[in-house]
N, CA, C and O of each residue as an XYZ file, in Angstrom:
416
protein
N      31.743    178.706     -7.524
C      32.308    178.151     -6.308
C      32.057    176.652     -6.298
O      30.925    176.217     -6.509
N      33.077    175.865     -6.061
C      32.960    174.399     -6.066
C      32.323    173.910     -4.775
O      32.493    174.506     -3.712
N      31.597    172.827     -4.890
C      30.979    172.227     -3.706
C      32.059    171.623     -2.821
O      33.082    171.143     -3.308
N      31.819    171.655     -1.522
C      32.785    171.092     -0.566
C      32.861    169.582     -0.745
O      31.843    168.905     -0.895
N      34.063    169.078     -0.726
C      34.259    167.640     -0.842
C      33.956    167.009      0.512
O      34.536    167.407      1.523
N      33.051    166.025      0.544
C      32.730    165.416      1.839
C      33.953    164.697      2.412
O      34.722    164.061      1.691
N      34.104    164.819      3.722
C      35.216    164.202      4.419
C      34.989    162.693      4.485
O      33.866    162.235      4.698
N      36.062    161.927      4.299
C      35.956    160.473      4.414
C      35.668    160.123      5.870
O      36.272    160.673      6.790
N      34.745    159.209      6.053
C      34.367    158.774      7.390
C      34.878    157.351      7.605
O      34.506    156.434      6.873
N      35.720    157.176      8.597
C      36.281    155.857      8.909
C      35.733    155.399     10.255
O      36.494    155.135     11.186
N      34.419    155.306     10.351
C      33.772    155.008     11.624
C      32.813    153.836     11.496
O      32.242    153.574     10.438
N      32.659    153.137     12.626
C      31.688    152.059     12.703
C      30.699    152.372     13.813
O      31.019    153.054     14.787
N      29.497    151.860     13.641
C      28.475    151.924     14.680
C      28.409    150.528     15.282
O      28.253    149.541     14.562
N      28.525    150.450     16.586
C      28.555    149.173     17.293
C      27.334    149.096     18.205
O      27.060    150.025     18.965
N      26.604    147.985     18.125
C      25.434    147.816     18.985
C      25.487    146.458     19.682
O      26.335    145.616     19.389
N      24.560    146.278     20.607
C      24.454    145.063     21.434
C      25.671    144.884     22.342
O      26.112    143.762     22.593
N      26.207    146.008     22.832
C      27.349    145.963     23.741
C      26.838    145.624     25.144
O      25.945    146.303     25.651
N      27.391    144.581     25.779
C      26.968    144.249     27.149
C      27.242    145.411     28.106
O      28.218    146.141     27.934
N      26.389    145.579     29.104
C      26.525    146.708     30.023
C      27.792    146.615     30.862
O      28.211    147.609     31.456
N      28.409    145.435     30.920
C      29.631    145.238     31.707
C      30.881    145.735     30.996
O      31.951    145.799     31.601
N      30.760    146.086     29.723
C      31.902    146.546     28.930
C      32.085    148.052     29.109
O      31.123    148.815     29.020
N      33.311    148.469     29.359
C      33.640    149.896     29.482
C      34.287    150.384     28.191
O      34.664    149.589     27.330
N      34.407    151.694     28.071
C      34.986    152.269     26.860
C      36.420    151.784     26.651
O      36.846    151.592     25.512
N      37.156    151.588     27.719
C      38.538    151.117     27.595
C      38.579    149.787     26.842
O      39.414    149.602     25.957
N      37.690    148.868     27.187
C      37.644    147.572     26.509
C      37.233    147.711     25.043
O      37.752    147.001     24.182
N      36.312    148.615     24.761
C      35.889    148.847     23.373
C      37.075    149.359     22.557
O      37.334    148.871     21.457
N      37.791    150.340     23.099
C      38.960    150.907     22.399
C      40.035    149.842     22.183
O      40.608    149.746     21.098
N      40.306    149.046     23.212
C      41.316    147.991     23.099
C      40.914    146.957     22.053
O      41.739    146.526     21.248
N      39.650    146.564     22.068
C      39.174    145.563     21.116
C      39.332    146.065     19.682
O      39.883    145.361     18.836
N      38.856    147.265     19.408
C      38.910    147.785     18.047
C      40.320    148.229     17.652
O      40.594    148.416     16.466
N      41.205    148.397     18.614
C      42.591    148.723     18.337
C      43.321    147.626     17.579
O      44.337    147.892     16.936
N      42.818    146.394     17.644
C      43.453    145.300     16.900
C      43.302    145.474     15.390
O      44.040    144.853     14.625
N      42.368    146.299     14.955
C      42.124    146.502     13.526
C      42.889    147.692     12.963
O      43.068    147.806     11.750
N      43.336    148.571     13.842
C      44.061    149.769     13.442
C      43.936    150.808     14.537
O      43.280    150.574     15.552
N      44.563    151.953     14.333
C      44.559    152.992     15.351
C      43.164    153.593     15.508
O      42.547    154.033     14.538
N      42.678    153.603     16.762
C      41.377    154.190     17.079
C      41.591    155.672     17.353
O      42.377    156.052     18.221
N      40.883    156.496     16.601
C      41.009    157.956     16.732
C      40.101    158.479     17.848
O      40.497    159.334     18.641
N      38.868    157.944     17.890
C      37.921    158.398     18.903
C      36.866    157.329     19.143
O      36.646    156.429     18.333
N      36.230    157.472     20.287
C      35.186    156.517     20.668
C      34.118    157.295     21.428
O      34.432    158.112     22.294
N      32.867    157.041     21.102
C      31.751    157.706     21.777
C      30.825    156.621     22.305
O      30.222    155.873     21.535
N      30.720    156.545     23.625
C      29.879    155.558     24.294
C      28.894    156.317     25.175
O      29.224    156.663     26.309
N      27.681    156.582     24.669
C      26.726    157.396     25.429
C      26.184    156.677     26.666
O      25.920    155.475     26.647
N      26.031    157.446     27.729
C      25.507    156.926     28.987
C      24.119    157.478     29.272
O      23.764    158.568     28.823
N      23.347    156.713     30.020
C      22.017    157.114     30.451
C      22.159    157.723     31.844
O      22.650    157.061     32.758
N      21.739    158.964     32.015
C      21.875    159.652     33.310
C      21.106    158.944     34.418
O      21.569    158.886     35.557
N      19.949    158.414     34.095
C      19.102    157.807     35.123
C      19.661    156.490     35.645
O      19.621    156.234     36.849
N      20.179    155.657     34.753
C      20.672    154.346     35.190
C      22.159    154.357     35.513
O      22.632    153.540     36.303
N      22.895    155.278     34.907
C      24.333    155.314     35.088
C      25.082    154.339     34.195
O      26.313    154.309     34.204
N      24.353    153.542     33.426
C      24.964    152.572     32.517
C      24.993    153.143     31.099
O      24.210    154.027     30.752
N      25.912    152.616     30.291
C      25.906    153.045     28.899
C      24.683    152.451     28.206
O      24.032    151.549     28.733
N      24.388    152.962     27.033
C      23.140    152.610     26.346
C      23.241    151.378     25.453
O      22.273    151.031     24.776
N      24.384    150.716     25.439
C      24.509    149.473     24.674
C      24.949    149.658     23.232
O      24.941    148.711     22.445
N      25.336    150.892     22.888
C      25.844    151.136     21.542
C      26.922    152.202     21.615
O      27.015    152.947     22.591
N      27.738    152.263     20.562
C      28.774    153.294     20.511
C      29.218    153.512     19.076
O      28.836    152.773     18.169
N      30.027    154.534     18.889
C      30.662    154.823     17.611
C      32.161    154.758     17.830
O      32.673    155.264     18.828
N      32.861    154.138     16.897
C      34.318    154.049     16.957
C      34.871    154.629     15.666
O      34.477    154.221     14.574
N      35.786    155.584     15.797
C      36.413    156.216     14.636
C      37.858    155.780     14.512
O      38.609    155.788     15.487
N      38.240    155.401     13.305
C      39.609    154.985     13.016
C      40.353    156.097     12.283
O      39.740    157.006     11.723
N      41.681    156.012     12.294
C      42.494    157.010     11.596
C      42.672    156.680     10.124
O      43.119    157.528      9.352
N      42.325    155.437      9.717
C      42.528    155.054      8.316
C      41.397    154.185      7.789
O      40.660    153.552      8.544
N      41.288    154.178      6.475
C      40.291    153.336      5.823
C      40.647    151.860      5.981
O      39.756    151.017      6.085
N      41.940    151.541      6.001
C      42.368    150.146      6.187
C      41.852    149.579      7.504
O      41.381    148.442      7.549
N      41.940    150.363      8.573
C      41.453    149.913      9.879
C      39.948    149.664      9.827
O      39.451    148.677     10.371
N      39.232    150.570      9.167
C      37.788    150.414      9.013
C      37.458    149.118      8.276
O      36.598    148.353      8.710
N      38.143    148.877      7.163
C      37.904    147.673      6.365
C      38.221    146.420      7.178
O      37.476    145.442      7.136
N      39.330    146.455      7.917
C      39.693    145.313      8.763
C      38.593    145.007      9.777
O      38.241    143.845      9.982
N      38.059    146.032     10.401
C      37.001    145.838     11.402
C      35.720    145.299     10.758
O      35.044    144.445     11.332
N      35.392    145.802      9.563
C      34.159    145.369      8.907
C      34.263    143.949      8.340
O      33.248    143.272      8.172
N      35.481    143.500      8.048
C      35.655    142.162      7.479
C      35.530    141.062      8.521
O      35.200    139.927      8.180
N      35.785    141.376      9.776
C      35.690    140.350     10.819
C      34.224    140.099     11.150
O      33.432    141.032     11.289
N      33.883    138.833     11.271
C      32.533    138.468     11.683
C      32.584    137.058     12.231
O      33.092    136.180     11.534
N      32.112    136.785     13.393
C      31.449    137.725     14.302
C      32.446    138.473     15.184
O      33.598    138.069     15.344
N      31.964    139.569     15.743
C      32.716    140.313     16.751
C      32.190    139.861     18.107
O      30.980    139.806     18.322
N      33.100    139.540     19.018
C      32.689    139.058     20.336
C      33.451    139.796     21.432
O      34.679    139.872     21.400
N      32.718    140.337     22.399
C      33.293    140.979     23.580
C      32.714    140.304     24.814
O      31.495    140.197     24.954
N      33.581    139.851     25.704
C      33.163    139.155     26.931
C      32.152    138.055     26.628
O      31.186    137.878     27.370
N      32.365    137.330     25.561
C      31.496    136.219     25.201
C      30.201    136.599     24.515
O      29.433    135.724     24.114
N      29.945    137.889     24.374
C      28.706    138.346     23.733
C      28.991    138.813     22.313
O      29.972    139.515     22.068
N      28.133    138.423     21.381
C      28.263    138.855     19.997
C      27.743    140.284     19.882
O      26.612    140.582     20.264
N      28.589    141.158     19.351
C      28.186    142.548     19.135
C      28.031    142.778     17.640
O      28.638    142.076     16.831
N      27.225    143.752     17.279
C      27.011    144.063     15.867
C      27.832    145.274     15.478
O      27.855    146.277     16.192
N      28.511    145.177     14.336
C      29.361    146.257     13.841
C      28.960    146.559     12.404
O      28.889    145.656     11.570
N      28.700    147.820     12.121
C      28.364    148.224     10.760
C      28.999    149.573     10.464
O      29.311    150.336     11.378
N      29.187    149.860      9.193
C      29.799    151.125      8.791
C      28.870    152.274      9.147
O      27.662    152.219      8.914
N      29.460    153.308      9.716
C      28.711    154.514     10.030
C      28.742    155.417      8.809
O      29.817    155.683      8.271
N      27.610    155.886      8.367
C      27.510    156.648      7.122
C      27.887    158.115      7.247
O      28.236    158.749      6.251
N      27.822    158.672      8.470
C      28.184    160.079      8.648
C      28.952    160.227      9.952
O      28.851    159.382     10.841
N      29.705    161.283     10.056
C      30.548    161.496     11.225
C      29.707    161.600     12.487
O      28.692    162.296     12.510
N      30.136    160.904     13.539
C      29.364    160.970     14.778
C      29.605    162.269     15.533
O      28.993    162.491     16.577
N      30.471    163.121     15.035
C      30.664    164.432     15.664
C      29.357    165.218     15.630
O      29.118    166.070     16.486
N      28.511    164.931     14.638
C      27.239    165.640     14.497
C      26.095    164.929     15.218
O      24.979    165.447     15.260
N      26.353    163.772     15.774
C      25.302    162.992     16.428
C      25.055    163.533     17.823
O      25.993    163.700     18.602
N      23.816    163.804     18.139
C      23.432    164.239     19.481
C      22.705    163.078     20.122
O      21.673    162.641     19.614
N      23.221    162.572     21.223
C      22.661    161.361     21.821
C      21.617    161.638     22.885
O      20.883    160.727     23.266
N      21.527    162.859     23.375
C      20.553    163.180     24.406
C      20.072    164.603     24.174
O      20.883    165.519     24.039
N      18.754    164.797     24.126
C      18.224    166.101     23.773
C      18.461    167.181     24.825
O      18.536    168.362     24.485
N      18.584    166.792     26.117
C      18.733    167.837     27.113
C      20.171    168.169     27.487
O      20.430    169.266     27.982
N      21.109    167.263     27.269
C      22.502    167.588     27.528
C      23.406    166.531     26.943
O      22.955    165.453     26.556
N      24.673    166.844     26.881
C      25.644    165.884     26.360
C      26.171    165.077     27.530
O      27.082    165.513     28.234
N      25.592    163.890     27.740
C      26.005    163.031     28.847
C      26.881    161.890     28.377
O      27.064    160.901     29.087
N      27.424    162.028     27.175
C      28.256    160.973     26.614
C      29.724    161.253     26.904
O      30.106    162.354     27.301
N      30.516    160.240     26.695
C      31.945    160.359     26.936
C      32.672    160.326     25.612
O      32.472    159.402     24.824
N      33.510    161.309     25.348
C      34.302    161.367     24.122
C      35.751    161.045     24.471
O      36.274    161.504     25.487
N      36.380    160.264     23.629
C      37.810    159.997     23.819
C      38.503    160.084     22.499
O      39.717    159.894     22.426
């Protein structure tokens, strides 16, 4: 039996996101690089604010490369950090007691 071929991951991990930024702005910003397939912006139940990081998934490798080639990335005047995500964020659990994140 052949080993399963790992699925290509076209995702970036984004950190240092200002608390004033909503998922809509993140999706719109990364949409300039290619079609955004999904976005995960985890929220903190206690504060009601997002945690300052997210994962963005693209539909193609070209979009991923375009996003990784731009430097610096700036949202609302703040420099955010973008790096390639090594594994699918579908398996990432952001909170041990419940899923309080937003998937799009």
